[in-house]
C-alpha positions as CSV (number, residue, x, y, z in Angstrom):
1,M,-200.6,156.2,55.6
2,D,-197.8,154.0,57.6
3,T,-194.6,154.4,55.5
4,H,-194.1,150.6,55.0
5,K,-197.5,150.7,52.8
6,Y,-196.9,153.9,51.4
7,I,-193.5,152.6,49.7
8,Q,-195.1,149.3,49.0
9,A,-197.9,151.1,47.2
10,L,-195.3,153.5,45.4
11,P,-194.9,152.5,41.7
12,K,-191.4,152.1,41.4
13,T,-188.1,151.1,39.2
14,E,-184.9,149.7,39.7
15,T,-182.0,151.0,37.5
16,H,-179.0,149.4,39.1
17,L,-179.0,145.8,39.8
18,H,-176.3,142.8,39.0
19,L,-178.2,139.8,37.9
20,E,-175.6,137.9,39.4
21,G,-175.5,139.8,42.5
22,A,-179.5,139.5,42.7
23,L,-179.5,135.8,42.5
24,P,-182.3,134.8,45.1
25,W,-180.8,132.9,48.1
26,P,-183.7,129.9,47.5
27,L,-182.6,129.2,44.1
28,L,-178.8,128.8,45.1
29,Q,-179.6,126.7,48.4
30,A,-181.9,124.5,46.4
31,M,-178.8,123.8,44.3
32,H,-176.4,123.2,47.2
33,P,-178.5,122.7,50.2
34,G,-175.6,121.6,52.5
35,K,-173.4,124.6,51.6
36,Y,-175.9,127.3,51.7
37,A,-177.9,126.2,54.8
38,S,-178.3,129.3,56.4
39,T,-178.7,133.2,54.9
40,P,-175.2,135.2,54.8
41,A,-173.7,136.8,57.7
42,S,-173.8,139.9,55.5
43,W,-177.4,140.0,55.3
44,A,-177.1,141.3,59.3
45,P,-177.5,145.3,59.3
46,D,-174.8,146.2,61.2
47,F,-172.5,143.9,59.0
48,R,-169.6,145.9,56.9
49,F,-167.3,144.1,54.2
50,R,-163.8,144.7,55.3
51,D,-163.3,145.8,51.3
52,F,-164.3,145.5,47.7
53,T,-162.3,142.0,47.6
54,H,-163.8,140.9,50.3
55,F,-167.3,141.7,49.0
56,E,-166.5,140.7,45.5
57,T,-164.7,137.3,46.6
58,E,-168.0,136.2,48.4
59,L,-170.1,137.3,45.4
60,L,-168.3,135.6,42.9
61,G,-168.3,132.4,45.0
62,Y,-172.2,132.3,44.8
63,A,-172.2,133.3,40.9
64,A,-170.0,130.4,40.4
65,D,-171.9,127.7,42.0
66,F,-175.2,128.5,40.2
67,F,-174.7,130.4,36.9
68,I,-173.2,127.3,34.8
69,S,-175.6,127.7,31.6
70,A,-177.8,130.2,29.9
71,Q,-180.7,128.0,31.4
72,R,-179.6,129.3,34.9
73,Y,-179.3,132.9,33.8
74,H,-183.2,132.4,32.8
75,D,-184.1,130.6,35.9
76,C,-182.6,133.3,38.0
77,A,-184.0,136.0,35.8
78,Q,-187.5,134.7,35.9
79,A,-187.6,134.6,39.8
80,I,-185.9,138.1,40.1
81,F,-188.5,139.7,37.7
82,S,-191.7,137.8,39.3
83,D,-190.4,139.0,42.8
84,R,-190.2,142.7,41.1
85,L,-193.8,142.8,39.9
86,A,-195.0,141.5,43.1
87,R,-193.3,144.8,44.4
88,N,-194.9,147.3,42.2
89,I,-191.9,148.0,40.2
90,R,-192.8,148.6,36.8
91,Y,-189.2,149.1,35.1
92,M,-185.8,147.5,35.4
93,E,-182.3,147.8,33.9
94,L,-180.0,144.8,35.0
95,S,-176.6,143.9,34.1
96,F,-174.9,140.4,33.6
97,A,-171.0,140.3,33.8
98,S,-168.7,139.5,30.8
99,G,-166.5,138.3,33.5
100,C,-168.8,135.5,34.3
101,M,-169.3,134.6,30.6
102,D,-165.4,134.7,30.8
103,F,-164.9,132.3,33.6
104,M,-167.9,129.9,33.1
105,N,-166.9,130.0,29.1
106,L,-170.7,130.8,28.7
107,D,-172.1,132.5,25.1
108,G,-173.0,136.2,25.9
109,R,-175.5,135.7,23.4
110,E,-177.1,132.9,24.7
111,V,-177.2,134.3,28.0
112,C,-178.5,138.0,26.8
113,D,-181.4,136.3,25.1
114,A,-182.0,133.8,27.9
115,I,-182.8,136.7,30.2
116,R,-184.8,138.4,27.4
117,S,-187.1,135.4,27.3
118,A,-187.8,135.5,31.0
119,V,-189.1,139.3,31.0
120,P,-193.1,138.8,31.6
121,A,-195.8,141.2,30.8
122,G,-196.3,144.1,32.7
123,L,-192.5,144.7,33.2
124,E,-190.4,146.7,31.1
125,V,-186.5,145.2,31.3
126,R,-183.5,147.0,29.9
127,I,-180.7,144.5,29.5
128,F,-177.0,145.6,30.2
129,F,-173.4,144.1,29.4
130,G,-171.1,144.9,32.3
131,I,-167.5,144.9,31.6
132,H,-164.5,145.4,33.9
133,H,-162.1,148.0,33.6
134,D,-159.6,145.3,32.2
135,G,-162.1,143.0,30.6
136,Y,-161.4,143.7,26.9
137,T,-159.0,140.8,26.8
138,E,-157.9,138.9,23.5
139,K,-160.5,135.8,24.6
140,M,-163.2,138.5,25.2
141,A,-162.7,140.8,22.2
142,P,-164.8,138.8,19.8
143,M,-167.7,138.6,22.2
144,L,-167.5,142.3,23.2
145,E,-167.5,143.1,19.7
146,A,-170.2,141.0,18.8
147,A,-172.3,142.3,21.8
148,L,-172.7,145.5,20.2
149,G,-174.9,144.0,17.5
150,W,-177.1,142.3,19.9
151,E,-180.4,142.8,19.4
152,N,-181.8,141.8,22.9
153,L,-179.0,143.9,24.6
154,D,-180.0,147.6,25.4
155,G,-176.6,148.7,27.0
156,I,-173.1,148.5,28.1
157,D,-171.9,149.4,31.7
158,L,-168.5,149.6,33.3
159,H,-167.9,147.2,36.2
160,G,-165.6,146.1,38.7
161,T,-162.6,147.7,41.0
162,E,-162.6,151.4,40.3
163,T,-159.0,151.7,41.3
164,T,-157.8,149.1,38.4
165,P,-156.4,151.3,35.5
166,L,-158.9,151.4,32.8
167,G,-157.5,150.5,29.3
168,H,-157.2,152.8,26.4
169,W,-159.9,150.3,24.7
170,A,-162.8,151.6,26.9
171,Q,-163.2,155.2,25.0
172,D,-163.4,154.0,21.8
173,Y,-165.7,150.9,22.7
174,W,-168.1,153.4,24.8
175,R,-168.2,155.8,21.4
176,R,-169.1,152.8,19.5
177,A,-171.6,151.6,21.6
178,R,-173.4,154.4,21.5
179,D,-173.2,154.7,17.6
180,A,-174.8,151.1,17.5
181,G,-178.2,152.6,19.5
182,K,-176.5,151.3,22.9
183,F,-177.2,153.3,26.0
184,T,-173.9,153.4,28.4
185,K,-173.5,153.7,31.9
186,A,-170.6,153.3,34.2
187,H,-169.9,152.7,38.0
188,A,-168.0,155.6,39.2
189,G,-167.8,158.0,42.6
190,E,-167.8,154.7,44.9
191,F,-164.4,153.6,45.7
192,C,-162.8,156.3,43.7
193,G,-163.6,160.2,44.2
194,P,-165.5,162.5,42.1
195,D,-161.9,162.5,39.7
196,F,-163.2,159.3,38.2
197,V,-166.7,160.5,37.9
198,R,-165.6,163.5,35.7
199,H,-163.1,160.9,33.8
200,V,-166.2,158.6,32.8
201,V,-168.4,161.4,31.8
202,E,-165.9,163.5,29.7
203,S,-163.8,160.3,28.4
204,L,-166.2,157.7,28.1
205,G,-169.2,160.0,27.5
206,T,-171.2,157.9,29.9
207,Q,-175.0,158.8,29.9
208,R,-175.5,157.5,33.4
209,I,-173.8,157.1,36.8
210,Q,-174.1,153.9,39.1
211,H,-173.6,155.2,42.3
212,G,-171.9,158.6,41.6
213,V,-172.1,159.5,45.4
214,R,-168.9,161.1,45.9
215,A,-169.2,163.5,43.5
216,I,-171.0,165.2,46.0
217,E,-167.1,166.0,47.4
218,D,-166.1,168.3,44.2
219,A,-168.5,171.2,43.4
220,S,-167.4,171.2,39.6
221,V,-168.1,167.9,38.9
222,I,-171.7,168.3,40.8
223,D,-171.8,171.6,37.9
224,L,-170.9,169.0,35.2
225,L,-173.3,166.3,36.1
226,R,-176.4,169.1,36.4
227,E,-175.3,170.7,33.1
228,R,-175.3,167.1,31.2
229,G,-178.5,166.1,32.9
230,I,-176.8,162.9,34.0
231,S,-178.5,160.7,36.7
232,L,-177.2,158.6,39.4
233,D,-178.1,155.2,40.7
234,V,-178.1,155.0,44.2
235,C,-178.0,152.1,46.2
236,P,-177.7,153.4,50.2
237,I,-177.4,150.0,51.8
238,S,-174.5,148.9,49.5
239,N,-173.0,152.1,50.2
240,L,-173.2,151.6,53.6
241,K,-172.2,148.3,54.0
242,L,-169.1,148.6,51.8
243,G,-167.9,151.5,53.6
244,I,-168.5,154.0,51.3
245,V,-170.5,156.4,53.7
246,P,-169.5,156.1,57.5
247,S,-173.0,155.7,58.9
248,P,-176.8,155.9,57.5
249,D,-177.0,159.5,58.5
250,R,-173.9,160.4,56.5
251,H,-175.6,159.3,53.3
252,P,-175.0,162.1,50.9
253,I,-178.1,161.4,48.6
254,R,-180.0,164.5,50.0
255,Q,-177.0,167.0,49.6
256,L,-177.1,165.4,45.7
257,L,-180.9,165.8,45.1
258,D,-180.7,169.6,46.7
259,A,-177.9,170.2,44.2
260,G,-180.4,169.2,41.4
261,I,-178.8,166.0,40.6
262,P,-181.7,163.6,40.1
263,C,-181.0,160.3,41.9
264,T,-182.7,156.8,41.6
265,L,-183.2,154.0,44.0
266,S,-181.8,150.5,43.5
267,T,-180.5,147.2,45.4
268,D,-177.3,146.7,43.6
269,D,-176.4,143.2,44.8
270,P,-178.9,141.8,47.3
271,I,-177.7,138.3,47.5
272,S,-174.7,140.5,49.6
273,F,-176.7,143.2,51.4
274,G,-179.8,141.2,52.1
275,N,-181.8,144.2,50.8
276,T,-185.1,145.0,49.2
277,L,-186.1,147.8,47.3
278,E,-188.5,148.7,49.9
279,D,-185.8,148.9,52.6
280,E,-183.8,151.2,50.6
281,Y,-186.9,153.6,50.6
282,L,-187.1,153.2,54.2
283,F,-183.7,153.9,54.9
284,L,-184.2,157.1,53.4
285,A,-187.2,157.9,55.6
286,T,-185.7,156.5,58.8
287,H,-182.1,157.7,58.6
288,L,-182.6,160.9,56.4
289,G,-185.9,162.2,57.2
290,F,-187.5,161.8,53.8
291,S,-191.2,162.6,53.8
292,H,-193.8,160.5,51.6
293,E,-193.8,163.5,49.0
294,E,-189.9,163.0,49.2
295,L,-189.6,159.5,48.5
296,A,-192.4,159.9,45.5
297,A,-189.9,162.3,44.0
298,V,-187.2,159.6,44.2
299,A,-189.7,157.3,42.6
300,R,-190.4,160.0,39.9
301,N,-186.9,160.1,39.1
302,G,-186.6,156.6,38.2
303,F,-189.3,156.9,35.5
304,R,-187.8,160.1,34.1
305,A,-184.4,158.2,33.7
306,A,-186.0,155.2,32.2
307,L,-185.3,154.3,28.4
308,V,-189.0,154.1,27.6
309,S,-191.3,155.4,25.2
310,E,-192.8,159.1,26.2
311,E,-196.1,157.7,26.0
312,W,-195.0,155.0,28.5
313,R,-193.3,157.3,30.7
314,T,-196.0,159.8,31.0
315,A,-198.6,157.2,31.5
316,N,-196.7,156.2,34.7
317,L,-195.9,159.2,36.1
318,A,-199.5,159.9,35.9
319,L,-199.9,157.4,38.7
320,F,-198.5,159.7,41.4
């Protein structure tokens, strides 16, 4: 079968997606047709962001122009979910940013409920609250504490610039989140090296890593991930455009998989990278020589990592 068609037909999951970063361009364009007449230059395959600040500034500019209410979050989520269903994606984990709640003075619980209300039949969705390293401020503390009891919130995720010192609040908060039944994730091993991957595992007790690709630089960190059964939610095109890897053929996902680390595939922030999940799978096939069976193995990793009942997991794995 043609590789494009094979990828389209694969049952898939997406476990690393920022809702604000997945804002469909037509929605933003409809709000500001003059300002956003053409798609971003960053969608070009050879585009590279100068640094994380360059990327974040552009992304937050889009977010500020659109996410002014819980209803806007609902509309965005509805469009995202419809698109993913059409791509044979059966399970998703997406986060919304506490920093946007802060900046836009939005009620995080209302936003979380608005996202949940957009979930269609046939798609399993888990919602995460993304908190920056310095996000537990006097203003945001009441919302972050209340979030541990939100019925429609499934977990928390550590977001933002890895090099920003992580406040002492985080260790206790991540522990209490798990005590409250929330799943805990963290962005690590992207701009910072393997030491930060070790830190979020050993100090925060995080249960899954977003990115984590620089763990390959330290065999002892690889051993730690393998011993604890921690999966990495990897986004190769994001890693390339942000300069984490120097070229497509130097991405370490194959080495990570060969080392026994389960890796899933996601798009991260498609409004900035111009990518689809099919593009991520095609990246593995084109640049790293993944066979059809190897692509299917990566897809299966997503279903194994999913926060679902064993009955649902078994039924979906049987589709392969």
